[in-house]
N, C-alpha and C positions, 0 to 999 in steps of 0.2 A: 587495606581495611575501610569501611565507609565511614565518612565524619557524619553523617545521619544519625539521631537516635532512632531507636528502633523502640516500635512497643508490640509485645508478640499477643496474638489472641488468645482469648482464654474458652473459647470455643470452636477449635479445628473442625473445618467440614471434611466431609468423606469426597475421596477423588472419584471424580469419574469415570466409568471403564473405558481403558484407551482404546478399546476395539470399536467404541460407538461414540465418538464423540464428534458432536456438530459443530461448527465454525461460530467462535463469539457467543455460546450459550451458557458456558460455566465459568465460574472465575474463582480465582484464588484466594487466600484467606489475608492476605496484605494490598494495601496499597500505598503509594506515595503521596504526599500534598505538602505542597509550599504555597504562599500567599504574598500578593504584591499589593502595596499600597505608597502613595507618593511620597510620605514620609522616608521609609524604611527600605524602598524598593523590594525585591526578592527577598525574602526572609523565613525563618521557621520551617526548613524543610524536614519531613520524618516520616518514617515508615511506621505506618498503623493499621490495626484491623481493617478488614473491606468492610464498610458499612453505608447505607444510605446518608447521602447529603440534605443539609436543610438550606433553603434557600428562599429568600422573599418572592413573592410573584413578582415584584417589579424588577428582579433581577434583569439585566441590560440582554443578557443572552438569549432570553424568553422571547425578547422583544424585536430586537435588533441583530441578532446573531453574530454577535461578536465573540468568536471562539474559533478555534482550530485545533487540528490534531494530528500525528502521526502514528504510523503502523510500522513494525519490526518484530521480529522473533530471536527468540533464544532456543538452542539446540543443544541436545546431552550427545556426547560423542560414546562411542562405545568404550573407550577409557575412564568414562566418568566426568570429562570435562565438560561445563556449562561455554556456551560460544553464542556470540552475538557476529550479526554481519553487517559491517560497516555503519553501527550508530554514529560516528561521527558525520554521515551522509545525513544523516535523519536530524542531526542538531542543526546543520548549515541549513537545510531546507527549514525548518522551525523558524530560523532568524529571517529568511526571507518572504514565509509567510504573517511573521509578526510585524515586518514591515509594512507587510501592504495592507492588515488590518489594524493597524494601530496599536497595536497590542505591544507591552515594554517589552523590551530585548531583554530575554533568557541567556544567561552564559551556556554558551555551548558545551563548555566541560564540565559545569554544573549538572547539564541536563543529561549526559551520558555517566556522570556519577550516580545519579539518582535512578537511571534505569539499571544500572549495575547491582544499587544498593537493595531494591525493592526484588529483583531477580535470585539475589544471593539469598535473601530471606523465604524464598518459595521457591528454592530448587527443585526441591521434593517433589512439586507438580509438576515438573518438566515429563512428558510421556516419554517412552522409548522405543516405543513401536514403531518400524518403519514410514515415514510420510507424515509422523506427527512431531507437535511441536508446540513452543509457548508463546503464544503471541502476545505481543507488550502493547499499549494503547496509551500513549501520552498524550494529553490534551490540556489547552488551557480554554477557561470561559470565563465571560465578565461576568461579576457575580453582584457587584453594585446596584441597589434597589434605586432606580430613577427612572422614569420616562423622559427619554429625550435623545436626540439623534447626535451623540458626541461620543469621544472615546472615552470608556469607563476610566474610574479612578482605583479600581479595586479588581483581583484578579485572582483565581484560583487556578494553579498548575498540579496536574495531576497524573498519577501513570497506575492503571488497572492491567491484571493479567489473566490470559482466558487460554487454557490447554486447548489444541484444536487438531483435527486430524486433517486429512487434505481438503483443500477449500472446494476442489470438485469431487463429490463424493465417489463418482464412477472413475476416479484415479485420473492417471495422465492419458487422457484419451480426447482427440479431438472433438471440438465444440462447433455447434451450429451458432454462425452470427448474423444477425438481421441488421441491416443498414438502415440507420435513422434518418430521413431526409426531409420530416417533418418539423421536429423539436430540435434544438441545440443546447451546447452544454456549455458553451463558451465564446465569446466574441474579445476581440483585439481591445486592450483597456481593462479587461474586466478582472476577473480572478480566476480563471483556469488553470495558471501554473502555481496556485497556493491550494494546501491544502486544508480546506474549508469544509465543514457539513454542507454548507448552502450549495455547493457544486454536485453533492451528491443528491441532495434532495429535489432538485430540478430534473434530476436525470431519470427518477421514479417513473414516472408517466411511461417515457419510452421503454422502460424497462419491462411494466407491465403491457404493455403493448407487444412487446416482442415475446415473451413469456406465452401471452396468448394466440399467437402464431406459430408457438412450438420451438423457438429459437432462447438458447442459454444467456445470450447475452447481444447488445447492441453496439454496432461499430457507429462513432460520432462523425459527421462532416463537419466542414467549418462552417461557422455563424452568418457569414456573407453569401457568398455564393453556394453555398450548399454542394460542392463538388468535390474539394480538397478533403482527405481522411486524417483525421486527428489521432482521438484513441478509441480503444476495444473497452466499453463498460468503465471499470476504474482501474485500466492497464493502457501501457504502450504497444503501439502496432509495429510490428516486421512482417516485410514482404520479400521473400527468394524469390527474386525473378531471371530469369535468364541465368549470370554467372554473379550477379551482385545482390547484396541483402540492401534494402530501403527502409527507414524509418520516419515519419515526418520531423522534421527541426522543432526545435525547441524556441518559439516564438512568444511564449506569452500567453498562449491558450491552451496547451498541453501540461500535464504535471510532470516537472522533471525526477522522472524514475530512477531508483536507485540499483533495481535489477534492470532497468535499461541500460543505463551508463556501465553496469559490469559485464552486460551483453556487448556492448560495442567495443569494449577493451578486449574481450576475448575474440570476436570476430578480426578484428584488425592483428590483432597476433597470433591467429589462426592463418591468417592469410588471406582471407577473403575481400573483395572489395566492396565496401560499404559507403553508401549515401545518406546523408540527413538532407531530405528535400523535399519538398512538398509533392504529393503523388496524388493524382486525380480518381475517385473511384473509377471514372471510365478507363485509365488506364489498366488499373486492377482486373478488372473483369477481361478487357481487352487480352490480359495477358491470361488469365483462366482460361479463356476458350481458345487460344491458339497455342495452350500447351506449356506456355513457357512460367507460370506460375509456379514455380516447385514447392513450395510450403508457404504458409504463415502462421504467424504465432503472436502471442501477448505475452507482457511481460509484468510482475507487479511481486511484490513483497508476499501477499496471499498464496498465488498459487504458484509464483518462483514463473517456470514457463506453461503457456498453456496453449497447447496447438489449436489451428482452426483446421476444419474440415469443409465446411460448407460457407459461403455467403450468399445471402438474398438480400435482393436489391431491385425496385419497380419490377416484380413478379417474377424477374430472373433468377436462376440461381448455376452457382458455379461449385463443381466439388474440387476439394484441392489436395492432390497425392493420393487419390483413391478414398477419400476422406480416413487417410491412416496417418499415424504422426511419421513425420519425416525425421530422416538420420539428423541433420542438422539440429533441429528441436530436441530431439531426445539427447545428443551430445552436449549441449549448452545445459538441457536439465540435470544430466548426471554429474556435469564438471561443479556447476555450481551449488547444487543441494549436497553433493560430497566434499566441497568446500566450508559448507555450512554444518556440518554434521563431521566437520575433521575426519574424514576417510579418504579425501583428496588433499594434497600438501595445498598449503595456502601459500602459492607463491606471490601474491599480490600485497599480503597482508592486511587481507581483509576482514579478518575474524579478531574479535578482542573476547577473551577468556575473564569469565568472571571467578574473582578469587575469593 
């Protein structure tokens, strides 16, 4: 049982059609809220009806972007259980992000308990159609009203929920990726490894540019030399070249993805050679032209596994695995999605049941 009080809505909303769910467009009846101030610390956690916020125009979050967020999903198994996938990892990453943004530390145990509490109240919103889930968005904003560049003294921690369909509407089909070598996402010493909105806002220009050229996503290069591969949009990148799988290392400029960590565990246990090392875009294209780039995929909470079928860089294009999903990408997706939905045995203890 949750220790947080619950106030139920008096005006429940109609649930969206599970066959026509768009990512992040509809929200459940309830949300979680907790406050921080310097006297009481984090306090007054509760589940309340979903409703607009009232913030002063001078709130720090509007002017100096002191905020962070997380993302995870709840799934409903065929036997009716509600499962979360590695929420402890989201809580650990929140701790690291808060340290980087000078946001007061939030107990990891309290965060996981809060997630369970609000998901439990709105469990009937979890869609059961294959490929669907309940997206969970915890976030913290600095709502103290003052204009000054210093850490705020008051914060809100909130969790909202959104029933979602597949992240990519076309399903698990290979995407076309544009290699961005003009704009950069992060540099050493910056906030690349933190889960903050600013990292995504500065990527919008490149995303629009890629869409205008007919590509779904951007492959970011390093911010210094513009030659080392970093991330794919909001996801981590993997390359199956020859007999080994390569992914960029965690060095402060890319997000330590939870799906990334899970994939590394699986690949090593399945006997694949795995390297976490820097890889240049030239090496990727050379491998592609020589026929050694067997598969490429992105990992992330929203899409889980997203295979890549085409890369474009400096007017050159390479097609990967004939533009089809590869066997390893498919195996990884089937296993992870199976564990998340309770269809595959959870040998790693990665799921947490909401009771």
